[in-house]
DOSEKOL-243558 format. One record per residue (C-alpha): residue in three letters; chain; x, y negated, z. Coordinates in pm, whole numbers, always signed. Example, Ala and Ser with C-alpha at 12.3 -4.5 7.8 and 13.67 -1.06 7.14 Angstrom:
% residues 2
{Ala, A, {+1230, +450, +780}}
{Ser, A, {+1367, +106, +714}}
END
This chain:
% residues 306
{Met, A, {+13422, +4245, +13393}}
{Glu, A, {+13443, +4353, +12982}}
{Glu, A, {+13838, +4535, +12952}}
{Phe, A, {+13944, +4627, +12609}}
{Asp, A, {+14281, +4760, +12487}}
{Ile, A, {+14420, +4505, +12309}}
{Gly, A, {+14328, +4123, +12219}}
{Val, A, {+14384, +4010, +11884}}
{Ala, A, {+14426, +3608, +11843}}
{Trp, A, {+14420, +3492, +11436}}
{Cys, A, {+14280, +3207, +11243}}
{Trp, A, {+14464, +3248, +10920}}
{Glu, A, {+14205, +3313, +10663}}
{Phe, A, {+14414, +3564, +10480}}
{Asp, A, {+14500, +3789, +10802}}
{Lys, A, {+14115, +3868, +10822}}
{Glu, A, {+14150, +4169, +10578}}
{Met, A, {+14506, +4253, +10835}}
{Val, A, {+14289, +4256, +11146}}
{Phe, A, {+14001, +4454, +11018}}
{Glu, A, {+14190, +4698, +10922}}
{Leu, A, {+14372, +4718, +11250}}
{Glu, A, {+14029, +4722, +11424}}
{Arg, A, {+13964, +5029, +11207}}
{Cys, A, {+14275, +5201, +11356}}
{Ile, A, {+14194, +5113, +11676}}
{Gln, A, {+13881, +5248, +11670}}
{Gln, A, {+14009, +5574, +11542}}
{Lys, A, {+14234, +5631, +11819}}
{Gly, A, {+13940, +5588, +12068}}
{Leu, A, {+14076, +5211, +12198}}
{Thr, A, {+13896, +4890, +12201}}
{Ile, A, {+14001, +4576, +12061}}
{Tyr, A, {+13869, +4210, +12104}}
{Gln, A, {+13907, +3956, +11826}}
{Ile, A, {+13987, +3579, +11922}}
{Ala, A, {+13876, +3351, +11648}}
{Pro, A, {+13861, +2939, +11643}}
{Tyr, A, {+13461, +3026, +11675}}
{Asn, A, {+13546, +3200, +12032}}
{Leu, A, {+13824, +3046, +12165}}
{Glu, A, {+13642, +2834, +12439}}
{Glu, A, {+13440, +3128, +12497}}
{Thr, A, {+13714, +3382, +12498}}
{Leu, A, {+13924, +3100, +12775}}
{Gly, A, {+13616, +3082, +13023}}
{Arg, A, {+13545, +3474, +13025}}
{Leu, A, {+13982, +3492, +13067}}
{Gln, A, {+13979, +3245, +13380}}
{Asn, A, {+13652, +3414, +13533}}
{Asn, A, {+13736, +3778, +13554}}
{Gln, A, {+13503, +3851, +13310}}
{Leu, A, {+13721, +4002, +13055}}
{Lys, A, {+14046, +4127, +13027}}
{Phe, A, {+14309, +4276, +12796}}
{Lys, A, {+14566, +4557, +12857}}
{Phe, A, {+14767, +4425, +12552}}
{Phe, A, {+14738, +4063, +12319}}
{Leu, A, {+14882, +3999, +11990}}
{Asp, A, {+14945, +3657, +11903}}
{Arg, A, {+14875, +3583, +11518}}
{Ala, A, {+14736, +3189, +11542}}
{Ser, A, {+14945, +2963, +11809}}
{Asp, A, {+15176, +2902, +11516}}
{Gln, A, {+14905, +2757, +11296}}
{Asn, A, {+14667, +2635, +11548}}
{Glu, A, {+14801, +2412, +11894}}
{Glu, A, {+14439, +2473, +11965}}
{Phe, A, {+14585, +2847, +12072}}
{Glu, A, {+14884, +2727, +12301}}
{Arg, A, {+14623, +2690, +12578}}
{Leu, A, {+14538, +3096, +12536}}
{Ile, A, {+14876, +3169, +12513}}
{Gln, A, {+14957, +3013, +12817}}
{Leu, A, {+14641, +3166, +12995}}
{Ile, A, {+14760, +3503, +12893}}
{Lys, A, {+15136, +3441, +13045}}
{Thr, A, {+15000, +3351, +13380}}
{Leu, A, {+14762, +3642, +13358}}
{Gly, A, {+15049, +3869, +13283}}
{Ile, A, {+14885, +4017, +13009}}
{Lys, A, {+15167, +4248, +12804}}
{Met, A, {+15223, +4042, +12495}}
{Leu, A, {+15329, +4169, +12162}}
{Asn, A, {+15573, +3974, +12124}}
{Asp, A, {+15676, +3835, +12413}}
{Phe, A, {+15599, +3485, +12341}}
{Asp, A, {+15912, +3311, +12507}}
{Lys, A, {+16121, +3553, +12310}}
{Ala, A, {+15963, +3513, +12007}}
{Leu, A, {+16000, +3118, +12014}}
{Trp, A, {+16374, +3212, +12118}}
{Ser, A, {+16397, +3446, +11813}}
{Ala, A, {+16241, +3140, +11567}}
{Asp, A, {+16560, +2968, +11603}}
{Lys, A, {+16777, +3059, +11287}}
{Ala, A, {+17084, +2863, +11408}}
{Thr, A, {+17048, +3032, +11722}}
{Met, A, {+16998, +3412, +11576}}
{His, A, {+17282, +3364, +11337}}
{Leu, A, {+17518, +3305, +11673}}
{Glu, A, {+17323, +3601, +11826}}
{Phe, A, {+17405, +3827, +11549}}
{Leu, A, {+17782, +3724, +11546}}
{Ser, A, {+17814, +3793, +11864}}
{Ala, A, {+17641, +4166, +11863}}
{Gly, A, {+17848, +4255, +11539}}
{Ile, A, {+17592, +4210, +11255}}
{Gln, A, {+17694, +4093, +10959}}
{Val, A, {+17606, +3750, +10828}}
{Pro, A, {+17627, +3486, +10561}}
{Tyr, A, {+17951, +3243, +10617}}
{Thr, A, {+17744, +2952, +10773}}
{Leu, A, {+17753, +2596, +10905}}
{Ile, A, {+17528, +2481, +11152}}
{Leu, A, {+17421, +2105, +11187}}
{Ser, A, {+17256, +1918, +11474}}
{Pro, A, {+16929, +1792, +11374}}
{Phe, A, {+16964, +1442, +11140}}
{Glu, A, {+16768, +1236, +11477}}
{Gln, A, {+17070, +1314, +11662}}
{Glu, A, {+17355, +1290, +11398}}
{Pro, A, {+17228, +1043, +11104}}
{Asp, A, {+17592, +1028, +10993}}
{Leu, A, {+17698, +1383, +11066}}
{Arg, A, {+18017, +1443, +10869}}
{Val, A, {+18013, +1788, +10710}}
{Glu, A, {+18326, +1961, +10714}}
{Asn, A, {+18456, +2332, +10561}}
{Leu, A, {+18194, +2282, +10259}}
{Glu, A, {+18437, +2461, +10059}}
{Lys, A, {+18431, +2789, +10258}}
{Val, A, {+18051, +2846, +10187}}
{Gly, A, {+18116, +2820, +9815}}
{Ile, A, {+17901, +2678, +9566}}
{Pro, A, {+17582, +2659, +9475}}
{Phe, A, {+17477, +2744, +9860}}
{Val, A, {+17159, +2783, +10052}}
{Leu, A, {+17028, +2510, +10304}}
{Lys, A, {+16782, +2611, +10538}}
{Pro, A, {+16583, +2441, +10867}}
{Ala, A, {+16646, +2667, +11165}}
{His, A, {+16286, +2633, +11234}}
{Gly, A, {+15981, +2761, +10973}}
{Gly, A, {+15889, +3043, +10756}}
{Ser, A, {+15744, +3102, +10406}}
{Gly, A, {+16059, +2924, +10248}}
{Glu, A, {+15955, +2567, +10375}}
{Gly, A, {+16231, +2355, +10388}}
{Val, A, {+16481, +2570, +10236}}
{Val, A, {+16716, +2475, +9896}}
{Met, A, {+16823, +2811, +9758}}
{Asp, A, {+17056, +2612, +9527}}
{Ala, A, {+17181, +2339, +9689}}
{Lys, A, {+17552, +2195, +9516}}
{Gly, A, {+17662, +1919, +9740}}
{Ile, A, {+17651, +1649, +10030}}
{Glu, A, {+17350, +1474, +9835}}
{Asp, A, {+17147, +1791, +9868}}
{Ile, A, {+17260, +1834, +10232}}
{Ile, A, {+17201, +1452, +10320}}
{Lys, A, {+16805, +1465, +10160}}
{Ala, A, {+16715, +1796, +10321}}
{Arg, A, {+16854, +1702, +10697}}
{Glu, A, {+16614, +1384, +10623}}
{Glu, A, {+16307, +1544, +10519}}
{Phe, A, {+16353, +1787, +10836}}
{Trp, A, {+16483, +1568, +11046}}
{Glu, A, {+16399, +1692, +11402}}
{Asp, A, {+16545, +2060, +11323}}
{Lys, A, {+16926, +2199, +11294}}
{Tyr, A, {+16982, +2347, +10942}}
{Leu, A, {+17171, +2563, +10810}}
{Ile, A, {+17456, +2535, +10542}}
{Gln, A, {+17459, +2920, +10441}}
{Gln, A, {+17661, +3129, +10216}}
{Lys, A, {+17468, +3223, +9885}}
{Ile, A, {+17456, +3592, +9847}}
{Asn, A, {+17478, +3807, +9533}}
{Pro, A, {+17305, +4132, +9550}}
{Thr, A, {+17443, +4423, +9382}}
{Glu, A, {+17189, +4588, +9131}}
{Ile, A, {+17043, +4914, +9232}}
{Ser, A, {+16863, +5110, +8926}}
{Gly, A, {+16776, +4745, +8752}}
{Lys, A, {+16627, +4597, +9062}}
{Arg, A, {+16827, +4392, +9302}}
{Gly, A, {+16952, +4496, +9591}}
{Trp, A, {+16710, +4294, +9832}}
{Phe, A, {+16499, +4442, +10122}}
{Arg, A, {+16247, +4285, +10314}}
{Val, A, {+16234, +4538, +10591}}
{Phe, A, {+15963, +4539, +10885}}
{Tyr, A, {+16041, +4672, +11277}}
{Ser, A, {+15691, +4790, +11436}}
{Cys, A, {+15706, +4933, +11805}}
{Gly, A, {+16047, +5116, +11750}}
{Thr, A, {+15928, +5259, +11351}}
{Val, A, {+16114, +5074, +11089}}
{Ala, A, {+15922, +5022, +10731}}
{Ile, A, {+16126, +4899, +10412}}
{Cys, A, {+16031, +4751, +10093}}
{Trp, A, {+16208, +4605, +9783}}
{Trp, A, {+16209, +4217, +9799}}
{Asn, A, {+16300, +3947, +9518}}
{Asp, A, {+16475, +3694, +9635}}
{Leu, A, {+16382, +3531, +9362}}
{Thr, A, {+16050, +3603, +9248}}
{Arg, A, {+15945, +3628, +9578}}
{Leu, A, {+15799, +3974, +9496}}
{Ser, A, {+15800, +4272, +9644}}
{Glu, A, {+15765, +4674, +9564}}
{Pro, A, {+15741, +4998, +9729}}
{Phe, A, {+16058, +5152, +9798}}
{Phe, A, {+16132, +5507, +9803}}
{Pro, A, {+16443, +5609, +10029}}
{Glu, A, {+16626, +5857, +9752}}
{Gln, A, {+16634, +5550, +9550}}
{Ile, A, {+16930, +5423, +9709}}
{Asp, A, {+17229, +5602, +9854}}
{Gln, A, {+17111, +5778, +10197}}
{Lys, A, {+17407, +5668, +10400}}
{Ile, A, {+17308, +5305, +10276}}
{Tyr, A, {+16944, +5388, +10385}}
{Met, A, {+17031, +5534, +10703}}
{Asn, A, {+17259, +5244, +10823}}
{Met, A, {+16942, +4983, +10731}}
{Glu, A, {+16759, +5142, +10967}}
{Glu, A, {+17017, +5130, +11234}}
{Leu, A, {+17100, +4782, +11151}}
{Thr, A, {+16709, +4694, +11145}}
{Arg, A, {+16676, +4869, +11558}}
{Lys, A, {+17043, +4662, +11620}}
{Ile, A, {+16821, +4332, +11521}}
{Ala, A, {+16529, +4479, +11728}}
{Gly, A, {+16765, +4503, +12049}}
{Val, A, {+16918, +4157, +11950}}
{Cys, A, {+16577, +3976, +11988}}
{Glu, A, {+16375, +4227, +12229}}
{Leu, A, {+16052, +4204, +11984}}
{Asp, A, {+15805, +4467, +11895}}
{Leu, A, {+15710, +4305, +11552}}
{Phe, A, {+15902, +4143, +11314}}
{Ser, A, {+16053, +4119, +10965}}
{Thr, A, {+16379, +4102, +10821}}
{Glu, A, {+16573, +4033, +10471}}
{Ile, A, {+16865, +4250, +10396}}
{Ala, A, {+17095, +4200, +10125}}
{Leu, A, {+17294, +4470, +9968}}
{Ser, A, {+17614, +4262, +9851}}
{Glu, A, {+17871, +4323, +9592}}
{Asn, A, {+18133, +4536, +9787}}
{Asp, A, {+17812, +4758, +9927}}
{Lys, A, {+17806, +4583, +10249}}
{Leu, A, {+17442, +4550, +10441}}
{Val, A, {+17387, +4192, +10503}}
{Val, A, {+17118, +4004, +10717}}
{Val, A, {+17002, +3683, +10490}}
{Asp, A, {+16685, +3566, +10699}}
{Tyr, A, {+16695, +3680, +11051}}
{Val, A, {+16377, +3716, +11226}}
{Asn, A, {+16010, +3642, +11139}}
{Asp, A, {+15768, +3761, +11423}}
{Gln, A, {+15467, +3606, +11213}}
{Cys, A, {+15542, +3878, +10937}}
{Asp, A, {+15304, +3850, +10640}}
{Leu, A, {+15077, +4108, +10652}}
{Arg, A, {+14856, +4095, +10335}}
{Lys, A, {+14852, +4407, +10133}}
{Lys, A, {+14986, +4404, +9744}}
{Ser, A, {+14647, +4558, +9609}}
{Leu, A, {+14478, +4272, +9728}}
{His, A, {+14739, +4019, +9679}}
{Tyr, A, {+14961, +4001, +9421}}
{Asp, A, {+15263, +3877, +9608}}
{Gly, A, {+15158, +4063, +9949}}
{Ile, A, {+15326, +4348, +10115}}
{Pro, A, {+15303, +4732, +9986}}
{Asp, A, {+15041, +4906, +10119}}
{Glu, A, {+15204, +5160, +10251}}
{Val, A, {+15431, +4952, +10453}}
{Val, A, {+15150, +4730, +10590}}
{Gln, A, {+14970, +5098, +10694}}
{Lys, A, {+15252, +5215, +10849}}
{Val, A, {+15339, +4892, +11084}}
{Leu, A, {+14979, +4883, +11180}}
{Thr, A, {+14971, +5330, +11272}}
{Ser, A, {+15305, +5208, +11467}}
{Leu, A, {+15168, +4914, +11635}}
{Val, A, {+14842, +5127, +11714}}
{Glu, A, {+15045, +5451, +11851}}
{Tyr, A, {+15257, +5267, +12112}}
{Val, A, {+14941, +5061, +12250}}
{Tyr, A, {+14760, +5393, +12272}}
{Ala, A, {+15095, +5533, +12448}}
{Tyr, A, {+15053, +5316, +12733}}
{Thr, A, {+14667, +5292, +12764}}
{Arg, A, {+14606, +5634, +12731}}
{Gln, A, {+14935, +5840, +12816}}
{Asn, A, {+15129, +5659, +13042}}
{Ile, A, {+15411, +5679, +12874}}
{Gly, A, {+15655, +5374, +12913}}
{Leu, A, {+15796, +5378, +12573}}
{Lys, A, {+16065, +5130, +12486}}
{Thr, A, {+16007, +4922, +12149}}
{Ser, A, {+16410, +4872, +12056}}
END
């Protein structure tokens, strides 16, 4: 039997650079990695089923885009291999409506939000208390990512009806639009990554959808520390090892979580993609992931991720 410290499933062409960088970091620590892509998926399934192949850890970057990988996920679960992230927890936390309620229960500041049932269940649903959200407001489906189905400047019932009809199987969130404060000429909006206990922050412009490197000295240190603490609190709620979230600094200097949990976070480097993530953030995320795997496989230390 061949045994590897971590197996990584991927199929998105833009993940190739990240996976090969992860492989380099893994090998530098003396660990082993096995890549699973569409071309060797069937072979991998067979080898796992026949006890010819084993992983200590498994990272899924494929099943949300290619349903063929769902068989691999089910097999990994059956074999009891530790997943980064746990698949069931990732599915649960991907529901923005669920996370909104969980965050409220945990005392995490979120925008005022109305949650609507799917159009297929209640096509003639009456929307109440819309005035409490304010105009314009944000419309977003409970599932999905990369801005799909999101309306940033919705103004009334017609926008709600159109959005619900388009994603008719999904719940919808009607969300208060947060206007961030300005800090040194930048919008006070951040994309924050959590990776196995490590927090990495970058500036994120919600209008251009472009990121910039972030340095703690650019903002008040209390706000910076609160942002780190808030991210760890989110990790405690969703119980994921790796995710990103978006946090805005509102005009009254309150940190508001505006986009809850993205477990399939974008890890394209900005040096290679103009709309990617700052290189140092990607490197910090990958390094902490590798250190986490190393601690388990080589030092037998039972670390907690939140």
